[in-house]
A tleap script that builds the chain and sets N, CA, C and O, in Angstrom:
source leaprc.protein.ff14SB
mol = sequence {
  NMET ALA PRO ASP CYS GLU ASP PRO SER SER
  PRO PHE ALA GLY GLU LEU PHE LEU THR LEU
  ALA ALA GLU GLY ARG LEU VAL VAL ASP SER
  ALA ARG ALA ASP ALA VAL ILE SER GLY LEU
  GLU ARG THR LEU SER LEU ALA ARG ALA ARG
  LEU ARG VAL LEU ARG ILE TRP GLN HIE ALA
  PRO ALA GLN ARG VAL ASP GLU LEU PRO ARG
  GLU LEU ALA ASP ASP VAL VAL ASP ALA VAL
  PHE ALA ASP GLN LEU ALA PRO GLY ARG LEU
  GLU GLU ALA VAL THR GLU LEU PRO LYS TYR
  ILE GLU ALA MET ARG GLN ALA ARG ARG LEU
  VAL PRO PRO GLY ASP ALA CALA
}
set mol.1.N position { -12.937 18.101 -3.337 }
set mol.1.CA position { -12.118 17.119 -2.561 }
set mol.1.C position { -12.908 16.873 -1.268 }
set mol.1.O position { -13.490 17.791 -0.689 }
set mol.2.N position { -12.909 15.669 -0.858 }
set mol.2.CA position { -13.626 15.236 0.361 }
set mol.2.C position { -13.008 15.891 1.616 }
set mol.2.O position { -11.784 15.911 1.750 }
set mol.3.N position { -13.753 16.372 2.444 }
set mol.3.CA position { -13.287 17.067 3.763 }
set mol.3.C position { -12.303 16.187 4.609 }
set mol.3.O position { -11.418 16.689 5.302 }
set mol.4.N position { -12.515 14.872 4.503 }
set mol.4.CA position { -11.630 13.985 5.403 }
set mol.4.C position { -10.356 13.612 4.687 }
set mol.4.O position { -9.581 12.814 5.216 }
set mol.5.N position { -10.091 14.174 3.455 }
set mol.5.CA position { -8.803 13.785 2.751 }
set mol.5.C position { -7.679 14.460 3.578 }
set mol.5.O position { -7.843 15.587 4.044 }
set mol.6.N position { -6.588 13.788 3.745 }
set mol.6.CA position { -5.467 14.300 4.498 }
set mol.6.C position { -4.681 15.268 3.696 }
set mol.6.O position { -5.192 16.358 3.441 }
set mol.7.N position { -3.579 15.002 3.304 }
set mol.7.CA position { -2.647 15.899 2.665 }
set mol.7.C position { -3.007 15.828 1.117 }
set mol.7.O position { -2.992 14.744 0.533 }
set mol.8.N position { -3.349 17.085 0.433 }
set mol.8.CA position { -3.775 17.122 -0.854 }
set mol.8.C position { -2.533 16.630 -1.815 }
set mol.8.O position { -2.755 16.242 -2.962 }
set mol.9.N position { -1.270 16.673 -1.283 }
set mol.9.CA position { -0.155 16.298 -2.142 }
set mol.9.C position { 0.065 14.815 -2.058 }
set mol.9.O position { 0.957 14.292 -2.725 }
set mol.10.N position { -0.679 14.148 -1.298 }
set mol.10.CA position { -0.431 12.695 -1.062 }
set mol.10.C position { -1.117 11.916 -2.182 }
set mol.10.O position { -2.228 12.171 -2.648 }
set mol.11.N position { -0.246 10.871 -2.567 }
set mol.11.CA position { -0.891 10.034 -3.656 }
set mol.11.C position { -1.928 9.069 -3.227 }
set mol.11.O position { -2.522 8.353 -4.033 }
set mol.12.N position { -2.150 9.056 -1.895 }
set mol.12.CA position { -3.098 8.148 -1.319 }
set mol.12.C position { -4.511 8.735 -1.010 }
set mol.12.O position { -4.633 9.925 -0.717 }
set mol.13.N position { -5.574 7.886 -1.079 }
set mol.13.CA position { -6.921 8.428 -0.775 }
set mol.13.C position { -7.758 7.375 -0.058 }
set mol.13.O position { -8.947 7.179 -0.312 }
set mol.14.N position { -7.067 6.730 0.833 }
set mol.14.CA position { -7.596 5.608 1.574 }
set mol.14.C position { -8.987 6.066 2.225 }
set mol.14.O position { -10.011 5.399 2.072 }
set mol.15.N position { -8.949 7.126 2.884 }
set mol.15.CA position { -10.207 7.596 3.624 }
set mol.15.C position { -11.283 7.871 2.660 }
set mol.15.O position { -12.441 7.556 2.933 }
set mol.16.N position { -10.967 8.450 1.530 }
set mol.16.CA position { -12.024 8.653 0.543 }
set mol.16.C position { -12.636 7.382 -0.009 }
set mol.16.O position { -13.846 7.253 -0.194 }
set mol.17.N position { -11.645 6.368 -0.284 }
set mol.17.CA position { -12.300 5.100 -0.756 }
set mol.17.C position { -13.136 4.441 0.308 }
set mol.17.O position { -14.160 3.841 -0.020 }
set mol.18.N position { -12.744 4.521 1.599 }
set mol.18.CA position { -13.597 4.002 2.699 }
set mol.18.C position { -14.859 4.679 2.664 }
set mol.18.O position { -15.873 3.981 2.644 }
set mol.19.N position { -14.960 5.930 2.654 }
set mol.19.CA position { -16.151 6.675 2.662 }
set mol.19.C position { -17.109 6.289 1.535 }
set mol.19.O position { -18.293 6.032 1.757 }
set mol.20.N position { -16.530 6.254 0.257 }
set mol.20.CA position { -17.263 5.840 -0.849 }
set mol.20.C position { -17.842 4.440 -0.698 }
set mol.20.O position { -18.996 4.192 -1.046 }
set mol.21.N position { -17.003 3.502 -0.160 }
set mol.21.CA position { -17.533 2.052 -0.052 }
set mol.21.C position { -18.598 2.041 1.074 }
set mol.21.O position { -19.573 1.297 0.970 }
set mol.22.N position { -18.432 2.853 2.152 }
set mol.22.CA position { -19.428 2.788 3.231 }
set mol.22.C position { -20.780 3.406 2.786 }
set mol.22.O position { -21.865 3.058 3.254 }
set mol.23.N position { -20.609 4.346 1.848 }
set mol.23.CA position { -21.895 4.973 1.340 }
set mol.23.C position { -22.490 4.236 0.206 }
set mol.23.O position { -23.518 4.644 -0.333 }
set mol.24.N position { -21.872 3.155 -0.177 }
set mol.24.CA position { -22.463 2.416 -1.280 }
set mol.24.C position { -22.191 2.971 -2.703 }
set mol.24.O position { -22.754 2.493 -3.688 }
set mol.25.N position { -21.287 4.021 -2.777 }
set mol.25.CA position { -20.960 4.616 -4.059 }
set mol.25.C position { -19.725 3.927 -4.764 }
set mol.25.O position { -19.438 4.144 -5.942 }
set mol.26.N position { -19.117 3.194 -4.049 }
set mol.26.CA position { -17.998 2.307 -4.696 }
set mol.26.C position { -18.444 0.903 -4.608 }
set mol.26.O position { -18.579 0.313 -3.536 }
set mol.27.N position { -18.684 0.353 -5.845 }
set mol.27.CA position { -19.216 -1.064 -5.864 }
set mol.27.C position { -18.405 -1.750 -6.897 }
set mol.27.O position { -18.239 -1.221 -7.997 }
set mol.28.N position { -17.901 -2.879 -6.604 }
set mol.28.CA position { -16.909 -3.681 -7.442 }
set mol.28.C position { -17.437 -5.074 -7.578 }
set mol.28.O position { -17.833 -5.688 -6.587 }
set mol.29.N position { -17.451 -5.582 -8.769 }
set mol.29.CA position { -17.763 -6.958 -9.009 }
set mol.29.C position { -16.837 -7.852 -8.094 }
set mol.29.O position { -15.639 -7.625 -7.929 }
set mol.30.N position { -17.478 -8.812 -7.565 }
set mol.30.CA position { -16.689 -9.741 -6.547 }
set mol.30.C position { -15.405 -10.333 -7.189 }
set mol.30.O position { -14.342 -10.372 -6.570 }
set mol.31.N position { -15.539 -10.752 -8.350 }
set mol.31.CA position { -14.250 -11.354 -8.921 }
set mol.31.C position { -13.188 -10.302 -9.162 }
set mol.31.O position { -12.020 -10.600 -8.911 }
set mol.32.N position { -13.493 -9.071 -9.636 }
set mol.32.CA position { -12.508 -8.048 -9.716 }
set mol.32.C position { -12.083 -7.534 -8.375 }
set mol.32.O position { -10.915 -7.179 -8.212 }
set mol.33.N position { -12.913 -7.478 -7.457 }
set mol.33.CA position { -12.552 -7.011 -6.045 }
set mol.33.C position { -11.613 -8.002 -5.435 }
set mol.33.O position { -10.642 -7.602 -4.791 }
set mol.34.N position { -11.852 -9.272 -5.605 }
set mol.34.CA position { -10.960 -10.315 -5.029 }
set mol.34.C position { -9.555 -10.201 -5.716 }
set mol.34.O position { -8.558 -10.340 -5.009 }
set mol.35.N position { -9.428 -9.959 -7.041 }
set mol.35.CA position { -8.210 -9.778 -7.666 }
set mol.35.C position { -7.522 -8.462 -7.147 }
set mol.35.O position { -6.312 -8.441 -6.924 }
set mol.36.N position { -8.256 -7.463 -6.976 }
set mol.36.CA position { -7.602 -6.143 -6.521 }
set mol.36.C position { -7.128 -6.430 -4.999 }
set mol.36.O position { -6.004 -6.090 -4.628 }
set mol.37.N position { -7.958 -7.012 -4.224 }
set mol.37.CA position { -7.671 -7.113 -2.760 }
set mol.37.C position { -6.327 -8.093 -2.691 }
set mol.37.O position { -5.430 -7.832 -1.890 }
set mol.38.N position { -6.256 -9.122 -3.495 }
set mol.38.CA position { -5.133 -9.920 -3.599 }
set mol.38.C position { -3.812 -9.154 -3.957 }
set mol.38.O position { -2.778 -9.303 -3.306 }
set mol.39.N position { -3.921 -8.341 -5.018 }
set mol.39.CA position { -2.770 -7.531 -5.389 }
set mol.39.C position { -2.422 -6.557 -4.332 }
set mol.39.O position { -1.224 -6.406 -4.093 }
set mol.40.N position { -3.343 -5.834 -3.626 }
set mol.40.CA position { -3.095 -4.950 -2.645 }
set mol.40.C position { -2.467 -5.630 -1.468 }
set mol.40.O position { -1.548 -5.042 -0.897 }
set mol.41.N position { -2.879 -6.858 -1.022 }
set mol.41.CA position { -2.293 -7.568 0.011 }
set mol.41.C position { -0.792 -7.975 -0.210 }
set mol.41.O position { 0.033 -7.986 0.705 }
set mol.42.N position { -0.520 -8.307 -1.503 }
set mol.42.CA position { 0.850 -8.611 -1.871 }
set mol.42.C position { 1.701 -7.280 -1.890 }
set mol.42.O position { 2.855 -7.305 -1.464 }
set mol.43.N position { 1.198 -6.238 -2.329 }
set mol.43.CA position { 1.829 -4.948 -2.162 }
set mol.43.C position { 2.216 -4.525 -0.801 }
set mol.43.O position { 3.330 -4.095 -0.503 }
set mol.44.N position { 1.162 -4.685 0.050 }
set mol.44.CA position { 1.335 -4.328 1.468 }
set mol.44.C position { 2.444 -5.184 2.063 }
set mol.44.O position { 3.313 -4.671 2.768 }
set mol.45.N position { 2.420 -6.474 1.788 }
set mol.45.CA position { 3.458 -7.354 2.367 }
set mol.45.C position { 4.873 -6.973 1.876 }
set mol.45.O position { 5.848 -7.023 2.626 }
set mol.46.N position { 4.941 -6.605 0.632 }
set mol.46.CA position { 6.274 -6.162 0.020 }
set mol.46.C position { 6.677 -4.764 0.738 }
set mol.46.O position { 7.815 -4.552 1.155 }
set mol.47.N position { 5.769 -3.973 0.818 }
set mol.47.CA position { 6.039 -2.655 1.503 }
set mol.47.C position { 6.406 -2.900 3.051 }
set mol.47.O position { 7.405 -2.325 3.483 }
set mol.48.N position { 5.813 -3.546 3.726 }
set mol.48.CA position { 6.213 -3.945 5.088 }
set mol.48.C position { 7.515 -4.553 5.125 }
set mol.48.O position { 8.278 -4.232 6.037 }
set mol.49.N position { 7.875 -5.398 4.249 }
set mol.49.CA position { 9.174 -6.064 4.258 }
set mol.49.C position { 10.251 -5.095 4.020 }
set mol.49.O position { 11.251 -5.071 4.738 }
set mol.50.N position { 10.057 -4.220 2.936 }
set mol.50.CA position { 11.043 -3.192 2.513 }
set mol.50.C position { 11.131 -2.136 3.754 }
set mol.50.O position { 12.220 -1.636 4.034 }
set mol.51.N position { 10.044 -1.836 4.432 }
set mol.51.CA position { 10.210 -0.835 5.602 }
set mol.51.C position { 10.935 -1.500 6.655 }
set mol.51.O position { 11.739 -0.813 7.285 }
set mol.52.N position { 10.780 -2.840 6.988 }
set mol.52.CA position { 11.587 -3.564 8.048 }
set mol.52.C position { 13.093 -3.479 7.610 }
set mol.52.O position { 13.965 -3.192 8.431 }
set mol.53.N position { 13.343 -3.713 6.417 }
set mol.53.CA position { 14.852 -3.734 5.940 }
set mol.53.C position { 15.383 -2.260 6.220 }
set mol.53.O position { 16.464 -2.059 6.774 }
set mol.54.N position { 14.543 -1.260 5.797 }
set mol.54.CA position { 15.072 0.103 5.981 }
set mol.54.C position { 15.280 0.457 7.414 }
set mol.54.O position { 16.284 1.081 7.758 }
set mol.55.N position { 14.306 0.054 8.315 }
set mol.55.CA position { 14.499 0.356 9.808 }
set mol.55.C position { 15.694 -0.361 10.394 }
set mol.55.O position { 16.432 0.196 11.207 }
set mol.56.N position { 15.882 -1.618 9.969 }
set mol.56.CA position { 16.972 -2.328 10.482 }
set mol.56.C position { 18.228 -1.597 10.073 }
set mol.56.O position { 19.109 -1.325 10.888 }
set mol.57.N position { 18.293 -1.272 8.741 }
set mol.57.CA position { 19.493 -0.517 8.292 }
set mol.57.C position { 19.733 0.752 8.943 }
set mol.57.O position { 20.880 1.078 9.248 }
set mol.58.N position { 18.678 1.533 9.192 }
set mol.58.CA position { 18.794 2.884 9.870 }
set mol.58.C position { 19.440 2.720 11.286 }
set mol.58.O position { 20.156 3.596 11.770 }
set mol.59.N position { 19.164 1.621 11.880 }
set mol.59.CA position { 19.530 1.452 13.281 }
set mol.59.C position { 20.805 0.594 13.337 }
set mol.59.O position { 21.265 0.301 14.440 }
set mol.60.N position { 21.370 0.195 12.262 }
set mol.60.CA position { 22.638 -0.663 12.289 }
set mol.60.C position { 23.788 0.240 12.703 }
set mol.60.O position { 23.956 1.312 12.123 }
set mol.61.N position { 24.596 -0.166 13.701 }
set mol.61.CA position { 25.702 0.657 14.202 }
set mol.61.C position { 26.767 0.962 12.996 }
set mol.61.O position { 27.313 2.061 12.893 }
set mol.62.N position { 26.978 0.008 12.204 }
set mol.62.CA position { 27.963 0.197 11.034 }
set mol.62.C position { 27.216 -0.117 9.787 }
set mol.62.O position { 26.857 -1.277 9.585 }
set mol.63.N position { 26.946 0.858 8.911 }
set mol.63.CA position { 26.212 0.651 7.745 }
set mol.63.C position { 27.274 0.462 6.573 }
set mol.63.O position { 27.787 1.397 5.957 }
set mol.64.N position { 27.503 -0.764 6.379 }
set mol.64.CA position { 28.362 -1.211 5.314 }
set mol.64.C position { 27.735 -2.292 4.403 }
set mol.64.O position { 27.703 -3.465 4.775 }
set mol.65.N position { 27.277 -1.932 3.311 }
set mol.65.CA position { 26.647 -2.646 2.343 }
set mol.65.C position { 27.539 -3.816 1.868 }
set mol.65.O position { 27.081 -4.949 1.721 }
set mol.66.N position { 28.814 -3.500 1.638 }
set mol.66.CA position { 29.704 -4.541 1.102 }
set mol.66.C position { 29.936 -5.676 2.104 }
set mol.66.O position { 30.488 -6.704 1.710 }
set mol.67.N position { 29.581 -5.558 3.259 }
set mol.67.CA position { 29.736 -6.580 4.271 }
set mol.67.C position { 28.480 -7.497 4.376 }
set mol.67.O position { 28.463 -8.495 5.097 }
set mol.68.N position { 27.420 -7.088 3.599 }
set mol.68.CA position { 26.243 -7.848 3.607 }
set mol.68.C position { 26.144 -8.977 2.685 }
set mol.68.O position { 26.858 -8.905 1.684 }
set mol.69.N position { 25.361 -10.060 2.832 }
set mol.69.CA position { 25.173 -11.047 1.754 }
set mol.69.C position { 24.539 -10.369 0.561 }
set mol.69.O position { 23.733 -9.454 0.734 }
set mol.70.N position { 24.876 -10.785 -0.633 }
set mol.70.CA position { 24.425 -10.058 -1.883 }
set mol.70.C position { 22.985 -9.770 -1.901 }
set mol.70.O position { 22.612 -8.633 -2.189 }
set mol.71.N position { 22.063 -10.782 -1.595 }
set mol.71.CA position { 20.677 -10.709 -1.622 }
set mol.71.C position { 20.132 -9.615 -0.723 }
set mol.71.O position { 19.256 -8.816 -1.052 }
set mol.72.N position { 20.779 -9.671 0.502 }
set mol.72.CA position { 20.326 -8.616 1.529 }
set mol.72.C position { 20.867 -7.285 1.129 }
set mol.72.O position { 20.151 -6.303 1.329 }
set mol.73.N position { 22.024 -7.133 0.596 }
set mol.73.CA position { 22.563 -5.848 0.151 }
set mol.73.C position { 21.702 -5.279 -0.903 }
set mol.73.O position { 21.425 -4.079 -0.923 }
set mol.74.N position { 21.264 -6.142 -1.799 }
set mol.74.CA position { 20.300 -5.579 -2.898 }
set mol.74.C position { 19.001 -5.028 -2.320 }
set mol.74.O position { 18.489 -4.012 -2.789 }
set mol.75.N position { 18.449 -5.728 -1.260 }
set mol.75.CA position { 17.195 -5.220 -0.528 }
set mol.75.C position { 17.539 -3.951 0.076 }
set mol.75.O position { 16.784 -2.993 -0.090 }
set mol.76.N position { 18.612 -3.840 0.768 }
set mol.76.CA position { 18.955 -2.568 1.513 }
set mol.76.C position { 19.103 -1.413 0.548 }
set mol.76.O position { 18.601 -0.319 0.804 }
set mol.77.N position { 19.790 -1.646 -0.563 }
set mol.77.CA position { 20.002 -0.640 -1.517 }
set mol.77.C position { 18.691 -0.210 -2.144 }
set mol.77.O position { 18.479 0.987 -2.342 }
set mol.78.N position { 17.813 -1.132 -2.461 }
set mol.78.CA position { 16.502 -0.800 -3.041 }
set mol.78.C position { 15.667 0.006 -2.009 }
set mol.78.O position { 15.030 0.979 -2.411 }
set mol.79.N position { 15.637 -0.348 -0.699 }
set mol.79.CA position { 14.837 0.302 0.325 }
set mol.79.C position { 15.464 1.658 0.573 }
set mol.79.O position { 14.690 2.611 0.663 }
set mol.80.N position { 16.784 1.876 0.698 }
set mol.80.CA position { 17.276 3.018 1.052 }
set mol.80.C position { 17.086 4.033 -0.141 }
set mol.80.O position { 16.772 5.198 0.104 }
set mol.81.N position { 17.264 3.623 -1.335 }
set mol.81.CA position { 17.067 4.433 -2.597 }
set mol.81.C position { 15.631 4.876 -2.710 }
set mol.81.O position { 15.394 6.063 -2.933 }
set mol.82.N position { 14.689 4.029 -2.576 }
set mol.82.CA position { 13.268 4.298 -2.475 }
set mol.82.C position { 12.950 5.458 -1.500 }
set mol.82.O position { 12.217 6.401 -1.795 }
set mol.83.N position { 13.602 5.289 -0.255 }
set mol.83.CA position { 13.291 6.252 0.727 }
set mol.83.C position { 13.895 7.563 0.515 }
set mol.83.O position { 13.373 8.576 0.983 }
set mol.84.N position { 15.011 7.591 -0.194 }
set mol.84.CA position { 15.571 8.847 -0.582 }
set mol.84.C position { 14.797 9.505 -1.664 }
set mol.84.O position { 14.765 10.736 -1.683 }
set mol.85.N position { 14.174 8.823 -2.558 }
set mol.85.CA position { 13.416 9.405 -3.653 }
set mol.85.C position { 12.086 10.034 -3.072 }
set mol.85.O position { 11.677 11.136 -3.435 }
set mol.86.N position { 11.471 9.272 -2.174 }
set mol.86.CA position { 10.181 9.685 -1.623 }
set mol.86.C position { 10.218 9.431 -0.136 }
set mol.86.O position { 9.642 8.457 0.348 }
set mol.87.N position { 10.900 10.312 0.603 }
set mol.87.CA position { 10.971 10.129 1.993 }
set mol.87.C position { 9.585 10.089 2.703 }
set mol.87.O position { 8.699 10.926 2.531 }
set mol.88.N position { 9.516 9.008 3.521 }
set mol.88.CA position { 8.270 8.864 4.264 }
set mol.88.C position { 7.074 8.159 3.496 }
set mol.88.O position { 6.076 7.800 4.120 }
set mol.89.N position { 7.182 7.993 2.290 }
set mol.89.CA position { 6.095 7.426 1.463 }
set mol.89.C position { 5.845 5.954 1.742 }
set mol.89.O position { 4.711 5.486 1.638 }
set mol.90.N position { 6.942 5.186 2.110 }
set mol.90.CA position { 6.776 3.886 2.369 }
set mol.90.C position { 6.021 3.610 3.672 }
set mol.90.O position { 5.225 2.674 3.751 }
set mol.91.N position { 6.280 4.436 4.693 }
set mol.91.CA position { 5.421 4.425 5.925 }
set mol.91.C position { 4.048 4.759 5.632 }
set mol.91.O position { 3.129 4.135 6.163 }
set mol.92.N position { 3.841 5.751 4.779 }
set mol.92.CA position { 2.399 6.232 4.451 }
set mol.92.C position { 1.684 5.096 3.635 }
set mol.92.O position { 0.480 4.920 3.820 }
set mol.93.N position { 2.375 4.318 2.740 }
set mol.93.CA position { 1.855 3.223 2.016 }
set mol.93.C position { 1.370 2.197 2.975 }
set mol.93.O position { 0.275 1.652 2.832 }
set mol.94.N position { 2.219 1.922 3.996 }
set mol.94.CA position { 1.896 0.780 4.991 }
set mol.94.C position { 0.592 1.184 5.807 }
set mol.94.O position { -0.191 0.327 6.216 }
set mol.95.N position { 0.423 2.458 6.001 }
set mol.95.CA position { -0.689 2.922 6.670 }
set mol.95.C position { -1.970 2.977 5.789 }
set mol.95.O position { -3.077 2.694 6.245 }
set mol.96.N position { -1.758 3.359 4.496 }
set mol.96.CA position { -2.906 3.602 3.613 }
set mol.96.C position { -3.540 2.332 2.982 }
set mol.96.O position { -4.752 2.202 2.806 }
set mol.97.N position { -2.533 1.346 2.636 }
set mol.97.CA position { -2.924 0.238 1.813 }
set mol.97.C position { -4.022 -0.565 2.613 }
set mol.97.O position { -4.952 -1.021 1.949 }
set mol.98.N position { -4.004 -0.777 3.945 }
set mol.98.CA position { -5.058 -1.378 4.577 }
set mol.98.C position { -6.340 -0.785 4.390 }
set mol.98.O position { -7.353 -1.485 4.378 }
set mol.99.N position { -6.375 0.499 4.236 }
set mol.99.CA position { -7.648 1.267 4.009 }
set mol.99.C position { -8.239 0.949 2.611 }
set mol.99.O position { -9.453 0.810 2.464 }
set mol.100.N position { -7.330 0.833 1.557 }
set mol.100.CA position { -7.794 0.396 0.293 }
set mol.100.C position { -8.407 -1.067 0.335 }
set mol.100.O position { -9.447 -1.367 -0.251 }
set mol.101.N position { -7.668 -1.918 1.071 }
set mol.101.CA position { -8.112 -3.324 1.176 }
set mol.101.C position { -9.469 -3.396 1.862 }
set mol.101.O position { -10.337 -4.139 1.403 }
set mol.102.N position { -9.668 -2.710 2.862 }
set mol.102.CA position { -10.939 -2.669 3.643 }
set mol.102.C position { -12.052 -2.038 2.689 }
set mol.102.O position { -13.162 -2.558 2.582 }
set mol.103.N position { -11.713 -0.984 2.065 }
set mol.103.CA position { -12.692 -0.411 1.106 }
set mol.103.C position { -13.155 -1.337 0.039 }
set mol.103.O position { -14.347 -1.384 -0.266 }
set mol.104.N position { -12.168 -2.145 -0.593 }
set mol.104.CA position { -12.502 -3.066 -1.606 }
set mol.104.C position { -13.452 -4.233 -1.008 }
set mol.104.O position { -14.361 -4.728 -1.674 }
set mol.105.N position { -13.171 -4.589 0.212 }
set mol.105.CA position { -13.898 -5.587 0.836 }
set mol.105.C position { -15.466 -5.090 1.093 }
set mol.105.O position { -16.457 -5.805 0.947 }
set mol.106.N position { -15.457 -3.823 1.470 }
set mol.106.CA position { -16.871 -3.340 1.720 }
set mol.106.C position { -17.539 -3.023 0.218 }
set mol.106.O position { -18.760 -3.022 0.062 }
set mol.107.N position { -16.714 -2.787 -0.735 }
set mol.107.CA position { -17.326 -2.413 -2.023 }
set mol.107.C position { -17.656 -3.728 -2.797 }
set mol.107.O position { -18.413 -3.658 -3.766 }
set mol.108.N position { -17.163 -4.834 -2.444 }
set mol.108.CA position { -17.235 -6.126 -3.204 }
set mol.108.C position { -18.804 -6.575 -3.111 }
set mol.108.O position { -19.409 -6.737 -2.051 }
set mol.109.N position { -19.306 -6.733 -4.324 }
set mol.109.CA position { -20.657 -7.131 -4.466 }
set mol.109.C position { -20.744 -8.126 -5.504 }
set mol.109.O position { -19.912 -8.136 -6.411 }
set mol.110.N position { -21.773 -9.043 -5.440 }
set mol.110.CA position { -22.034 -9.930 -6.457 }
set mol.110.C position { -22.886 -9.339 -7.452 }
set mol.110.O position { -24.085 -9.171 -7.230 }
set mol.111.N position { -22.302 -8.993 -8.607 }
set mol.111.CA position { -23.028 -8.315 -9.617 }
set mol.111.C position { -23.449 -9.332 -10.724 }
set mol.111.O position { -22.595 -10.026 -11.276 }
set mol.112.N position { -24.705 -9.410 -11.026 }
set mol.112.CA position { -25.026 -10.256 -12.112 }
set mol.112.C position { -24.386 -9.898 -13.388 }
set mol.112.O position { -24.182 -8.713 -13.653 }
set mol.113.N position { -24.028 -10.921 -14.260 }
set mol.113.CA position { -23.160 -10.573 -15.500 }
set mol.113.C position { -23.808 -9.416 -16.347 }
set mol.113.O position { -23.087 -8.526 -16.797 }
set mol.114.N position { -25.039 -9.422 -16.547 }
set mol.114.CA position { -25.641 -8.466 -17.356 }
set mol.114.C position { -25.770 -7.042 -16.748 }
set mol.114.O position { -26.046 -6.091 -17.480 }
set mol.115.N position { -25.586 -6.899 -15.496 }
set mol.115.CA position { -25.808 -5.684 -14.739 }
set mol.115.C position { -24.428 -4.920 -14.603 }
set mol.115.O position { -24.464 -3.785 -14.126 }
set mol.116.N position { -23.324 -5.412 -14.954 }
set mol.116.CA position { -21.955 -4.822 -14.850 }
set mol.116.C position { -21.883 -3.465 -15.673 }
set mol.116.O position { -22.248 -3.472 -16.848 }
set mol.117.N position { -21.477 -2.448 -15.151 }
set mol.117.CA position { -21.351 -1.195 -15.941 }
set mol.117.C position { -20.106 -1.082 -16.673 }
set mol.117.O position { -19.884 -0.088 -17.364 }
savepdb mol mol.pdb
quit
């Protein structure tokens, strides 16, 4: 395991990916990297939105789901449930996903079609 990896029980390895990309040991075809970056950016956006909903809910003086509009109630229930299943992981994801995105940007290379592994 790399010495700069944080918590060994963490499902994230942002620092490791950044190190591999910086050292040139992580190389990804540009088309594949673009697709991965796009997916990671969407995931980060969704994670940030869910975290905002969770924080608003946690600071609400009266937490009554039945008084919320249906769509918002569903978002609150999803966010609270996810946080109960994996406390703190949403915050960790919002911190780690930008590292993955940056690593993919660094690893993005124009690879000639015959040279792909």
